[in-house]
N, C-alpha and C positions, 0 to 999 in steps of 0.2 A: 427578510430572513437572511441571516448571515451565512456565509459560505459553509461554515462548519455545520450549522443546523441543516442546510441543504444536503450536505454529504451524509450526515447521519440519517436523515429521512430517506435518502436514496438507498443507503445501506440496509435499512430496516425492511424495505420492500424488495430488496434484491435487484435493484436497478444498478448493476455493477458499473456500466459504462459511465454513468453520471457521477457516482461516488468516486470511482478511480480518477476520473478527470479532475474533479474538484480538489481531491487530496493531493494528487501527484504534482499539481501546479504549485503547491506550497510545501513540498517535501524536499529535504536535503540531507543526504547521508553524512554523518560525522560533522554536522553543523555545530557551531558554537552557540547557536540559537536553539535552545532545547525544544521549543515548539516546532521548529522546522525538522529537527531530528525525530521528534515524536510523530510528526506527520509522515515521515519516511517509513517508520515502523508500521504505522497504520496503513500506508500504501502497500507495503509488503503483505500485510495481513489480508487486505482487500483482494490483492491478486491471487492469493492462495484460496480464499473463500470463493472467489469467482472461478476457480480451477483454471487459471491462466498460467499453467505450468510452463508453457513455451516462453512466456515473457519472463517469468521468474528464472528459468534456466539461462536465458540470455544475460540477465543481471548477475548471476552467480559468478561470472568471470571476474567481476570487479567489486562485488558487493557481498560482504560476509553476512549481512542481514537477510539478503535474498537467499543465500545458500542455506542458512539455518531454517528459514521459513519453508523452503522447498523440502528440505530433509524431514522436517516435522510433519509436513503435509503428506509425504509419501510413506511415512512409517506408521 
C-alpha cells in the first residue's frame, strides 16, 4: 500500500497521528511541486480536524495556510 493510501485509510478511521505523520513528511508550503504544496494543505486540514489547535497556532506565525485553517476552524 502506497503512503497516500495509508494516510487516507488512517484519516478515514480517525487515526490522526498516523495520517498527520505520513502527510507532513511529504508536505511543503509554497513548494513549486504542486503535490508537495497540496500535501501541505492536507496537513493543515488534518491538524484542524484532529483539533490540534496548539500546533496550528504555532504554525500561524510563519504560515498563512495554517492561519486560514485555524480561523476557519474557530469560526
